[in-house]
C-alpha positions as CSV (number, residue, x, y, z in Angstrom):
1,X,-5.6,-62.0,-32.4
2,X,-3.5,-60.7,-35.3
3,X,-5.6,-57.6,-35.4
4,X,-4.8,-56.8,-31.7
5,X,-1.1,-57.5,-32.2
6,X,-1.1,-55.1,-35.2
7,X,-2.8,-52.4,-33.2
8,X,-0.4,-52.8,-30.3
9,X,2.5,-52.5,-32.7
10,X,1.0,-49.4,-34.2
11,X,0.6,-47.8,-30.8
12,X,4.2,-48.6,-29.9
13,X,5.6,-47.4,-33.1
14,X,3.5,-44.2,-33.2
15,X,4.4,-43.4,-29.6
16,X,8.1,-43.7,-30.1
17,X,8.0,-41.9,-33.4
18,X,6.2,-39.0,-31.7
19,X,8.8,-38.9,-29.0
20,X,11.6,-38.9,-31.6
21,X,10.1,-36.1,-33.7
22,X,9.5,-34.1,-30.6
23,X,13.2,-34.4,-29.7
24,X,14.3,-33.6,-33.2
25,X,12.0,-30.7,-33.8
26,X,12.1,-29.4,-30.1
27,X,8.4,-29.6,-29.7
28,X,6.3,-30.8,-26.7
29,X,6.1,-34.6,-27.1
30,X,2.6,-34.7,-25.6
31,X,1.2,-32.6,-28.4
32,X,2.4,-35.0,-31.0
33,X,1.1,-38.0,-28.9
34,X,-2.3,-36.4,-28.7
35,X,-2.3,-35.8,-32.5
36,X,-1.3,-39.5,-33.1
37,X,-4.1,-40.7,-30.8
38,X,-6.7,-38.5,-32.5
39,X,-5.7,-39.7,-35.9
40,X,-5.7,-43.4,-34.8
41,X,-9.1,-43.0,-32.9
42,X,-11.8,-40.4,-33.7
43,X,-10.4,-39.4,-37.1
44,X,-10.0,-42.8,-38.7
45,X,-11.6,-45.3,-36.3
46,X,-8.6,-47.6,-36.6
47,X,-8.3,-47.8,-32.8
48,X,-11.2,-48.2,-30.4
49,X,-9.5,-49.2,-27.1
50,X,-12.7,-50.1,-25.1
51,X,-13.8,-52.5,-27.9
52,X,-10.3,-53.7,-28.9
53,X,-9.0,-54.6,-25.4
54,X,-12.3,-55.3,-23.6
55,X,-12.2,-55.9,-19.9
56,X,-8.4,-55.4,-19.6
57,X,-8.6,-51.8,-21.0
58,X,-9.1,-49.9,-17.7
59,X,-6.9,-52.2,-15.5
60,X,-4.2,-51.8,-18.1
61,X,-4.4,-48.0,-18.1
62,X,-4.6,-48.0,-14.2
63,X,-1.4,-50.1,-13.8
64,X,0.4,-47.9,-16.3
65,X,-0.6,-44.7,-14.4
66,X,0.6,-46.3,-11.2
67,X,4.0,-47.1,-12.6
68,X,4.3,-43.6,-14.1
69,X,3.5,-42.0,-10.7
70,X,6.0,-44.3,-9.0
71,X,8.8,-43.3,-11.4
72,X,7.9,-39.7,-10.8
73,X,8.2,-40.3,-7.1
74,X,11.7,-41.7,-7.7
75,X,12.8,-38.3,-9.0
76,X,11.8,-36.4,-5.8
77,X,14.8,-36.0,-3.7
78,X,14.4,-34.0,-0.5
79,X,17.7,-32.2,-1.1
80,X,16.3,-30.3,-4.0
81,X,13.2,-29.1,-2.3
82,X,14.9,-27.3,0.6
83,X,14.4,-23.9,-0.9
84,X,10.9,-24.5,-2.2
85,X,9.4,-26.9,0.4
86,X,7.2,-24.2,2.0
87,X,5.7,-23.2,-1.4
88,X,5.1,-26.8,-2.4
89,X,3.4,-27.6,0.9
90,X,1.1,-24.6,0.6
91,X,0.3,-25.4,-3.0
92,X,-0.7,-28.9,-2.1
93,X,-2.5,-28.1,1.1
94,X,-4.3,-24.8,0.1
95,X,-4.5,-24.4,-3.6
96,X,-5.7,-28.0,-4.2
97,X,-9.0,-27.6,-2.2
98,X,-9.5,-24.1,-3.6
99,X,-9.2,-25.4,-7.2
100,X,-11.6,-28.2,-6.3
101,X,-14.2,-25.9,-4.9
102,X,-14.0,-23.2,-7.5
103,X,-13.7,-25.7,-10.3
104,X,-16.9,-27.4,-9.1
105,X,-18.8,-24.1,-9.0
106,X,-17.5,-23.2,-12.5
107,X,-18.4,-26.6,-13.9
108,X,-22.0,-26.3,-12.6
109,X,-22.8,-22.6,-13.3
110,X,-20.6,-22.0,-16.4
111,X,-20.3,-25.5,-17.9
112,X,-23.9,-26.5,-17.2
113,X,-23.0,-29.8,-15.5
114,X,-25.1,-31.3,-12.8
115,X,-23.8,-31.0,-9.2
116,X,-22.6,-34.6,-8.9
117,X,-20.7,-34.4,-12.1
118,X,-19.4,-30.9,-11.4
119,X,-18.1,-31.9,-7.9
120,X,-16.2,-34.9,-9.2
121,X,-14.8,-33.0,-12.2
122,X,-13.6,-30.2,-9.9
123,X,-11.7,-32.8,-7.8
124,X,-10.1,-34.4,-10.9
125,X,-8.9,-31.1,-12.2
126,X,-6.8,-30.6,-9.1
127,X,-4.1,-32.8,-10.7
128,X,-1.3,-31.3,-12.8
129,X,0.1,-34.4,-14.6
130,X,3.8,-35.4,-14.3
131,X,3.4,-37.2,-17.6
132,X,3.2,-33.7,-19.2
133,X,5.4,-31.7,-16.8
134,X,8.4,-34.0,-17.1
135,X,8.8,-33.8,-20.9
136,X,8.1,-30.0,-20.8
137,X,10.7,-29.4,-18.1
138,X,13.2,-31.5,-20.1
139,X,12.9,-29.2,-23.0
140,X,12.3,-25.8,-21.3
141,X,15.5,-25.8,-19.3
142,X,14.1,-24.0,-16.3
143,X,16.2,-22.9,-13.3
144,X,16.3,-25.4,-10.5
145,X,13.8,-23.6,-8.1
146,X,10.8,-23.3,-10.5
147,X,11.5,-26.7,-12.0
148,X,11.5,-28.3,-8.6
149,X,8.3,-26.4,-7.7
150,X,6.4,-27.6,-10.8
151,X,7.7,-31.2,-10.6
152,X,6.9,-31.7,-6.9
153,X,3.4,-30.2,-7.3
154,X,2.6,-32.4,-10.3
155,X,3.7,-35.7,-8.8
156,X,2.2,-35.1,-5.3
157,X,-1.0,-33.6,-6.7
158,X,-1.9,-36.4,-9.0
159,X,-2.8,-39.0,-6.3
160,X,-4.3,-36.2,-4.1
161,X,-6.6,-35.2,-6.9
162,X,-7.6,-38.8,-7.6
163,X,-8.4,-39.2,-3.9
164,X,-10.5,-36.0,-3.9
165,X,-12.5,-37.6,-6.7
166,X,-12.9,-40.7,-4.6
167,X,-14.2,-38.6,-1.7
168,X,-16.6,-36.7,-3.9
169,X,-17.9,-39.9,-5.5
170,X,-18.5,-41.6,-2.1
171,X,-20.3,-38.6,-0.8
172,X,-22.5,-38.5,-3.8
173,X,-23.3,-42.2,-3.3
174,X,-24.3,-41.5,0.3
175,X,-26.5,-38.5,-1.0
176,X,-28.4,-40.7,-3.4
177,X,-28.8,-43.4,-0.8
178,X,-26.5,-46.1,-2.2
179,X,-24.0,-46.0,0.7
180,X,-24.2,-45.7,4.5
181,X,-22.9,-42.4,5.8
182,X,-21.8,-44.0,9.1
183,X,-19.0,-45.9,7.4
184,X,-17.7,-43.1,5.3
185,X,-15.2,-41.4,7.8
186,X,-13.8,-44.8,8.7
187,X,-13.4,-45.7,5.1
188,X,-11.5,-42.6,4.3
189,X,-9.3,-42.7,7.3
190,X,-8.4,-46.4,6.8
191,X,-7.8,-45.8,3.1
192,X,-5.5,-42.8,3.6
193,X,-3.7,-44.5,6.5
194,X,-3.2,-47.7,4.6
195,X,-2.0,-45.9,1.5
196,X,0.6,-43.9,3.3
197,X,1.7,-46.7,5.6
198,X,1.8,-49.3,2.9
199,X,3.9,-47.0,0.6
200,X,6.4,-46.3,3.4
201,X,6.6,-49.9,4.7
202,X,7.0,-51.5,1.3
203,X,9.8,-49.0,0.3
204,X,11.6,-49.7,3.6
205,X,11.3,-53.4,3.1
206,X,12.7,-53.2,-0.4
207,X,15.6,-51.1,0.8
208,X,16.3,-53.7,3.5
209,X,16.3,-56.6,1.1
210,X,18.4,-54.8,-1.4
211,X,21.0,-53.6,1.0
212,X,21.3,-56.9,2.8
213,X,21.8,-58.7,-0.5
214,X,18.6,-60.8,-0.4
215,X,17.9,-59.9,-4.0
216,X,20.5,-60.4,-6.8
217,X,21.4,-57.4,-9.0
218,X,19.7,-58.8,-12.1
219,X,16.4,-59.2,-10.2
220,X,16.3,-55.8,-8.5
221,X,14.5,-54.0,-11.3
222,X,11.9,-56.8,-11.9
223,X,11.3,-57.1,-8.1
224,X,10.7,-53.4,-7.9
225,X,8.3,-53.3,-10.8
226,X,6.3,-56.2,-9.6
227,X,6.2,-54.8,-6.1
228,X,4.8,-51.5,-7.4
229,X,1.9,-53.3,-9.2
230,X,1.2,-55.6,-6.2
231,X,1.1,-52.8,-3.6
232,X,-1.0,-50.6,-5.9
233,X,-3.6,-53.5,-6.4
234,X,-3.7,-54.4,-2.7
235,X,-4.4,-50.8,-1.4
236,X,-6.9,-50.2,-4.1
237,X,-9.0,-53.1,-2.6
238,X,-9.6,-50.9,0.5
239,X,-10.3,-47.6,-1.2
240,X,-10.5,-47.0,-4.9
241,X,-7.5,-45.1,-6.4
242,X,-5.7,-45.0,-3.0
243,X,-3.0,-47.1,-4.7
244,X,-1.9,-44.0,-6.6
245,X,-0.9,-42.4,-3.3
246,X,0.8,-45.6,-2.1
247,X,3.1,-45.9,-5.1
248,X,3.9,-42.2,-5.0
249,X,5.0,-42.4,-1.3
250,X,6.9,-45.6,-2.2
251,X,8.8,-43.8,-4.9
252,X,9.6,-40.8,-2.7
253,X,10.9,-43.0,0.1
254,X,13.1,-45.0,-2.2
255,X,14.4,-41.8,-3.9
256,X,15.7,-40.6,-0.5
257,X,17.2,-43.9,0.6
258,X,20.9,-44.9,0.0
259,X,20.7,-47.8,-2.4
260,X,23.8,-48.1,-4.5
261,X,21.9,-49.6,-7.5
262,X,19.1,-46.9,-7.4
263,X,20.5,-45.1,-10.4
264,X,20.4,-48.2,-12.6
265,X,16.9,-49.0,-11.5
266,X,15.8,-45.4,-12.1
267,X,17.1,-45.5,-15.7
268,X,15.2,-48.8,-16.2
269,X,12.0,-47.2,-14.9
270,X,12.5,-44.1,-17.0
271,X,12.6,-46.4,-20.1
272,X,9.5,-48.2,-19.1
273,X,7.7,-44.9,-18.2
274,X,8.6,-43.4,-21.6
275,X,7.0,-46.3,-23.3
276,X,3.9,-46.3,-21.0
277,X,3.4,-42.5,-21.3
278,X,3.5,-42.7,-25.1
279,X,1.1,-45.7,-25.3
280,X,-1.3,-44.5,-22.6
281,X,-1.7,-41.0,-24.2
282,X,-2.4,-42.5,-27.6
283,X,-4.9,-45.0,-26.2
284,X,-6.8,-42.5,-24.0
285,X,-7.0,-40.0,-26.9
286,X,-8.2,-42.7,-29.3
287,X,-10.9,-43.7,-26.8
288,X,-12.6,-40.3,-27.3
289,X,-15.5,-40.5,-29.7
290,X,-16.7,-37.9,-32.2
291,X,-19.9,-37.6,-30.2
292,X,-17.9,-36.7,-27.1
293,X,-16.1,-34.0,-29.1
294,X,-19.4,-32.6,-30.6
295,X,-20.9,-32.4,-27.1
296,X,-18.4,-29.6,-26.3
297,X,-20.0,-26.2,-26.8
298,X,-19.3,-22.6,-25.9
299,X,-20.1,-23.3,-22.3
300,X,-17.3,-25.9,-22.2
301,X,-14.9,-23.5,-23.8
302,X,-15.8,-20.8,-21.3
303,X,-15.3,-23.2,-18.4
304,X,-11.8,-24.1,-19.6
305,X,-11.0,-20.4,-20.0
306,X,-12.2,-19.6,-16.5
307,X,-10.2,-22.6,-15.1
308,X,-7.0,-21.5,-16.7
309,X,-7.2,-17.7,-16.5
310,X,-9.0,-17.2,-13.1
311,X,-9.3,-20.3,-10.9
312,X,-5.7,-21.6,-11.1
313,X,-4.0,-18.2,-10.8
314,X,-6.2,-17.1,-7.9
315,X,-5.5,-20.4,-6.0
316,X,-1.8,-20.3,-6.6
317,X,-1.3,-16.6,-5.8
318,X,-3.3,-16.9,-2.5
319,X,-1.6,-20.2,-1.5
320,X,1.9,-18.9,-2.0
321,X,1.7,-15.6,-0.1
322,X,4.8,-15.3,2.1
323,X,5.9,-18.8,0.9
324,X,9.4,-17.8,-0.1
325,X,8.7,-18.1,-3.8
326,X,9.5,-15.0,-5.9
327,X,6.7,-13.2,-7.8
328,X,8.2,-14.6,-11.1
329,X,8.0,-18.2,-9.8
330,X,4.4,-17.6,-8.6
331,X,3.3,-16.2,-12.0
332,X,4.9,-19.1,-13.8
333,X,3.3,-21.7,-11.5
334,X,-0.1,-20.0,-11.7
335,X,-0.1,-20.4,-15.5
336,X,1.7,-23.7,-16.0
337,X,-0.7,-26.5,-14.9
338,X,-1.1,-29.0,-17.8
339,X,-3.3,-32.0,-17.1
340,X,-2.4,-35.5,-18.3
341,X,-2.9,-39.2,-18.1
342,X,-4.3,-39.3,-14.6
343,X,-7.0,-36.7,-15.2
344,X,-8.2,-38.5,-18.3
345,X,-8.0,-42.0,-16.7
346,X,-9.8,-41.0,-13.5
347,X,-12.5,-39.1,-15.3
348,X,-13.2,-42.1,-17.5
349,X,-13.4,-44.3,-14.4
350,X,-15.7,-42.1,-12.4
351,X,-17.7,-41.1,-15.5
352,X,-18.7,-44.7,-15.9
353,X,-19.4,-45.1,-12.1
354,X,-21.6,-42.0,-12.0
355,X,-23.5,-43.2,-15.1
356,X,-24.2,-46.5,-13.3
357,X,-25.4,-44.5,-10.3
358,X,-28.0,-42.8,-12.5
359,X,-26.2,-39.4,-13.1
360,X,-27.4,-38.5,-16.7
361,X,-24.6,-36.2,-17.8
362,X,-21.8,-38.2,-16.3
363,X,-20.5,-39.0,-19.8
364,X,-19.8,-35.3,-20.5
365,X,-17.2,-35.3,-17.7
366,X,-14.8,-37.3,-20.0
367,X,-15.3,-34.7,-22.8
368,X,-14.7,-31.8,-20.4
369,X,-11.5,-33.5,-19.0
370,X,-10.2,-34.0,-22.5
371,X,-10.9,-30.4,-23.4
372,X,-8.9,-29.2,-20.4
373,X,-6.1,-31.7,-21.1
374,X,-5.8,-30.8,-24.8
375,X,-6.0,-27.0,-24.2
376,X,-3.5,-27.0,-21.3
377,X,-1.0,-29.3,-23.2
378,X,-1.1,-27.1,-26.3
379,X,-1.1,-23.7,-24.5
380,X,1.4,-24.6,-21.7
381,X,3.5,-26.7,-24.0
382,X,4.2,-23.9,-26.4
383,X,4.3,-21.0,-23.8
384,X,6.5,-22.5,-21.0
385,X,9.8,-21.7,-22.7
386,X,9.0,-18.1,-23.8
387,X,7.3,-17.3,-20.5
388,X,10.2,-18.6,-18.5
389,X,12.6,-16.6,-20.6
390,X,10.4,-13.5,-20.2
391,X,10.4,-14.0,-16.4
392,X,14.1,-14.7,-16.4
393,X,13.6,-18.2,-15.0
394,X,15.4,-20.0,-17.8
395,X,18.9,-21.4,-17.7
396,X,21.5,-20.1,-20.1
397,X,20.3,-21.3,-23.6
398,X,23.8,-21.5,-25.0
399,X,25.4,-25.0,-25.0
400,X,28.0,-25.1,-22.2
401,X,30.9,-27.3,-21.3
402,X,31.7,-28.8,-17.9
403,X,35.5,-29.4,-17.4
404,X,36.4,-32.0,-14.8
405,X,40.0,-31.9,-13.5
406,X,41.8,-28.7,-12.7
407,X,45.2,-28.1,-14.3
408,X,47.0,-25.2,-16.1
409,X,45.9,-26.8,-19.4
410,X,42.2,-27.2,-18.5
411,X,42.3,-23.7,-16.9
412,X,43.7,-22.2,-20.2
413,X,41.0,-24.1,-22.1
414,X,38.3,-22.8,-19.8
415,X,39.6,-19.2,-20.2
416,X,39.5,-19.4,-24.0
417,X,36.0,-20.9,-23.9
418,X,34.9,-18.0,-21.6
419,X,36.4,-15.5,-24.0
420,X,34.4,-17.2,-26.8
421,X,31.2,-16.6,-24.8
422,X,30.7,-20.4,-24.2
423,X,29.3,-21.2,-20.7
424,X,31.9,-23.2,-18.8
425,X,32.7,-24.5,-15.4
426,X,35.8,-26.2,-14.0
427,X,35.4,-28.8,-11.3
428,X,38.0,-30.4,-9.0
429,X,38.3,-31.6,-5.5
430,X,41.7,-30.0,-5.0
431,X,41.4,-26.3,-4.0
432,X,44.9,-25.5,-5.3
433,X,44.0,-26.8,-8.8
434,X,41.3,-24.2,-9.0
435,X,43.3,-21.2,-7.8
436,X,44.2,-19.9,-11.2
437,X,40.7,-20.3,-12.5
438,X,39.3,-18.4,-9.6
439,X,41.7,-15.6,-10.1
440,X,40.5,-15.5,-13.7
441,X,36.8,-15.3,-12.7
442,X,36.1,-18.7,-14.2
443,X,33.1,-20.5,-12.6
444,X,34.4,-23.4,-10.5
445,X,33.1,-26.2,-8.4
446,X,35.2,-27.4,-5.5
447,X,34.3,-30.9,-4.5
448,X,33.8,-34.4,-5.8
449,X,31.9,-34.1,-9.1
450,X,30.5,-37.6,-8.7
451,X,28.9,-36.9,-5.3
452,X,25.2,-36.4,-4.8
453,X,25.7,-32.8,-3.6
454,X,27.5,-32.0,-6.8
455,X,24.6,-33.2,-8.8
456,X,22.3,-30.7,-7.1
457,X,24.9,-27.9,-7.0
458,X,26.1,-28.2,-10.6
459,X,22.9,-29.4,-12.3
460,X,24.5,-31.2,-15.3
461,X,21.5,-30.1,-17.5
462,X,23.1,-26.6,-17.7
463,X,25.8,-28.1,-19.9
464,X,25.6,-29.8,-23.2
465,X,29.0,-31.5,-23.1
466,X,31.6,-32.7,-20.5
467,X,35.4,-33.0,-20.9
468,X,37.3,-35.1,-18.3
469,X,40.8,-33.6,-18.2
470,X,42.4,-34.9,-15.0
471,X,45.8,-36.7,-15.0
472,X,44.0,-40.0,-14.0
473,X,42.8,-41.9,-17.0
474,X,40.6,-44.3,-14.9
475,X,39.0,-41.3,-13.1
476,X,38.3,-39.6,-16.4
477,X,36.6,-42.8,-17.7
478,X,34.5,-43.1,-14.5
479,X,33.3,-39.5,-14.8
480,X,32.4,-40.0,-18.4
481,X,30.6,-43.3,-17.7
482,X,28.6,-41.6,-14.9
483,X,27.5,-38.6,-16.9
484,X,27.1,-40.4,-20.2
485,X,23.4,-41.4,-19.7
486,X,22.4,-37.9,-18.6
487,X,24.3,-35.8,-21.2
488,X,24.4,-38.5,-24.0
489,X,27.3,-40.7,-24.8
490,X,28.2,-38.5,-27.8
491,X,28.7,-35.5,-25.5
492,X,31.2,-36.8,-23.0
493,X,34.9,-36.6,-23.9
494,X,38.2,-37.3,-22.2
495,X,41.8,-36.6,-23.0
496,X,43.8,-39.4,-24.6
497,X,44.7,-42.6,-22.8
498,X,48.0,-42.6,-20.9
499,X,48.8,-46.2,-21.7
500,X,46.9,-48.3,-24.3
501,X,48.7,-51.6,-23.4
502,X,46.3,-54.5,-23.1
503,X,46.9,-54.9,-19.3
504,X,46.2,-51.2,-18.6
505,X,43.6,-50.3,-21.2
506,X,39.9,-50.0,-20.1
507,X,37.0,-51.8,-21.6
508,X,35.5,-50.0,-24.6
509,X,32.1,-49.7,-22.8
510,X,33.7,-47.4,-20.2
511,X,34.7,-43.8,-20.6
512,X,33.9,-41.1,-23.1
513,X,34.8,-40.2,-26.6
514,X,38.5,-39.2,-27.2
515,X,38.8,-35.4,-27.2
516,X,41.3,-35.5,-30.1
517,X,41.4,-37.6,-33.2
518,X,45.0,-38.7,-32.3
519,X,45.2,-39.7,-28.6
520,X,47.2,-37.2,-26.6
521,X,48.0,-37.9,-23.0
522,X,47.8,-35.5,-20.1
523,X,51.6,-35.4,-19.8
524,X,51.9,-34.6,-23.5
525,X,49.5,-31.7,-23.2
526,X,51.3,-30.4,-20.2
527,X,54.6,-30.5,-22.0
528,X,53.2,-28.8,-25.0
529,X,51.9,-26.0,-22.8
530,X,55.3,-25.6,-21.2
531,X,56.8,-25.4,-24.6
532,X,54.7,-22.4,-25.4
533,X,51.6,-23.9,-27.1
534,X,48.4,-21.8,-26.7
535,X,44.7,-22.1,-27.4
536,X,43.8,-20.2,-30.5
537,X,40.3,-19.1,-31.8
538,X,40.0,-18.5,-35.5
539,X,36.9,-17.3,-37.4
540,X,36.3,-18.6,-40.9
541,X,34.9,-16.3,-43.6
542,X,33.8,-16.7,-47.2
543,X,37.3,-15.6,-48.3
544,X,39.2,-17.5,-45.6
545,X,37.5,-20.9,-45.5
546,X,38.4,-24.3,-44.2
547,X,40.9,-25.1,-47.0
548,X,42.8,-21.8,-46.4
549,X,42.8,-22.5,-42.7
550,X,44.1,-26.0,-43.1
551,X,46.9,-24.8,-45.4
552,X,48.0,-22.0,-43.0
553,X,47.6,-23.6,-39.6
554,X,50.7,-24.4,-37.6
555,X,52.2,-27.8,-37.9
556,X,50.8,-30.3,-35.5
557,X,48.0,-28.0,-34.4
558,X,45.2,-29.9,-32.5
559,X,41.7,-28.9,-33.5
560,X,39.4,-29.4,-30.5
561,X,36.1,-28.0,-31.7
562,X,34.3,-25.3,-33.6
563,X,31.6,-23.0,-32.5
564,X,28.6,-22.4,-34.9
565,X,27.1,-18.9,-35.2
566,X,24.1,-20.2,-33.2
567,X,26.4,-21.2,-30.4
568,X,26.2,-24.9,-31.1
569,X,29.4,-26.8,-30.3
570,X,30.9,-29.3,-32.8
571,X,33.7,-31.5,-31.5
572,X,36.3,-32.3,-34.2
573,X,36.8,-35.9,-32.9
574,X,33.2,-36.8,-33.7
575,X,32.3,-34.3,-36.5
576,X,30.9,-35.7,-39.7
577,X,31.7,-32.5,-41.7
578,X,34.0,-29.5,-41.8
579,X,33.6,-26.0,-40.4
580,X,31.9,-23.4,-42.6
581,X,31.8,-19.6,-42.9
582,X,31.4,-17.7,-39.6
583,X,32.4,-20.8,-37.6
584,X,35.0,-20.2,-34.9
585,X,37.7,-22.9,-34.7
586,X,39.3,-23.6,-31.3
587,X,42.7,-25.2,-31.6
588,X,45.7,-25.9,-29.4
589,X,48.9,-25.1,-31.3
590,X,52.4,-23.5,-31.2
591,X,52.2,-19.9,-32.3
592,X,54.0,-19.2,-35.5
593,X,55.5,-16.1,-34.0
594,X,58.6,-17.3,-32.1
595,X,58.5,-14.4,-29.7
596,X,54.9,-15.2,-28.7
597,X,55.8,-18.9,-28.3
598,X,58.7,-18.0,-26.1
599,X,56.7,-15.7,-24.0
600,X,53.9,-18.2,-23.6
601,X,56.5,-20.9,-22.6
602,X,58.1,-18.6,-20.0
603,X,54.7,-17.7,-18.5
604,X,53.7,-21.4,-18.3
605,X,56.9,-22.5,-16.7
606,X,56.8,-19.6,-14.2
607,X,53.3,-20.5,-13.2
608,X,54.3,-24.2,-12.9
609,X,57.2,-23.3,-10.6
610,X,55.0,-21.0,-8.5
611,X,52.4,-23.8,-8.1
612,X,55.1,-26.2,-7.0
613,X,56.4,-23.8,-4.3
614,X,52.9,-23.2,-3.0
615,X,52.3,-26.9,-2.8
616,X,55.5,-27.5,-0.9
617,X,54.7,-24.7,1.6
618,X,51.3,-26.3,2.2
619,X,49.3,-23.3,1.1
620,X,46.7,-25.6,-0.5
621,X,45.2,-26.7,2.8
622,X,41.5,-25.6,3.0
623,X,39.0,-26.4,5.7
624,X,36.4,-28.6,4.1
625,X,33.4,-27.3,6.1
626,X,34.0,-23.8,4.6
627,X,34.6,-24.7,0.9
628,X,33.5,-28.2,0.0
629,X,30.8,-28.4,-2.6
630,X,30.8,-24.7,-3.4
631,X,30.5,-23.2,-6.8
632,X,31.8,-19.7,-7.7
């Protein structure tokens, strides 16, 4: 008993350590998880999952895969697929069967596998695992369209590939005389129909119970998790592995429903999924024996090469003809197709079943699957970012700032950041507040930044930090609280509190970090701007360092942040150190030159008066259907 507990603890610790090192070193997490599993299993023999966990090994992995696919389905919102829906449909409908057929031929004629094993393996390799794609997309920072294309294909194709394997296996059983062919069509139709119907109905029932208040808030996440496992198990009783399709449909339906607590549940599921992906990858890799590895020869290597360099590109290029996808997106998709947990888990299941049915080389299917998984994870993990950059499908790599709340102060800050070559966007739901920014060619978003449409239009992942700068302290806190989990609590800031009295102050768990070390309110910043204060950018050198700057800077100057030569942003309020040579310090201060200060003050007051006149005349009225939610 103690030995099993120790091994479970090692699996958990190794998985999270691999995830942390991957984040710290900017490496694909799956590569480190594979290395950890290999060391724990084939290399040292410390972990033998089949022997250590006995009969619960495969059910445990199957349930984990089901939860992972459900969480993936929760990320699929129909709003984001509008521009790529045709390409996704064609990839699923046409490229999947082509990969199955060509993969089976290659496995038999090139890999040397028997027809039963080759046919099932070809079906399994249709999948492109979300367990691998999700971490890669998180690090690669692709544009929205190619990222949506890869994510939808990976999540939908996983259960489809598993069901292709089921169909192949059942046909083989009929061929060898172990099943009756008359019942096969009915079995498939009933299995597919039940999987889709059960997924849709269970999701709608959950939505109804949650919206009507039949489930308290603290039970919603546990009810959702237990429902996924129950629905998966029940549909699997009708047709093996059809439960994977059920939970995927269930996740997609829930993702496109209007449940207020869906965000909280999604974050809980993301936490569970991260733990499950880490553990399952280590366990499955550790289950590989040295005999399996040694069974791989040059024919297996040639099969993997043909699969990656010929079969996948041919299938994608043919399937996406006139699909609306650009040639760059088609090239990226034809290369990026890493396999993951589902491929290994399903190959292990059907390898055992085929062996029981008398197929002699069924055990080699697991080794072939692992060869494909390891090769695709390593190659695609390390080539996705450079290939996306080469094809110009990568977002701006420089850290950017999203400013929420349009005003003359935030507009001036955005202009200075733009001059410093820092990606910036100013968001506000008042068109007049964005007028000066638009005239200055500063990217803006007109609309409510907390809306669902803003999430898809702005894509917060383009920005490394957020600063809430509106005149409403509670709204600033709400924005920071909402964006905090996505950007990181250390990367959301707001201007100082207007009133820190006990009756007006907010709970410390709400809001973001203060932008300045000494709290300065919106009104104080506005008055300073009217008095002639300006944003100033100062570069430090070896001769003019931090001490010289500190001694010479204007009295009362507010240091906001400094920009490293690499483009990284360091906010003064949370910085552990001081700026160094070649860092550029962004400050808000009164110019030492009285003439410059007076000119800045007159300009600010004139702009303030002009804005007041425009507001009084009603020139800020804009038709919502023409402008709401637009970015420029």
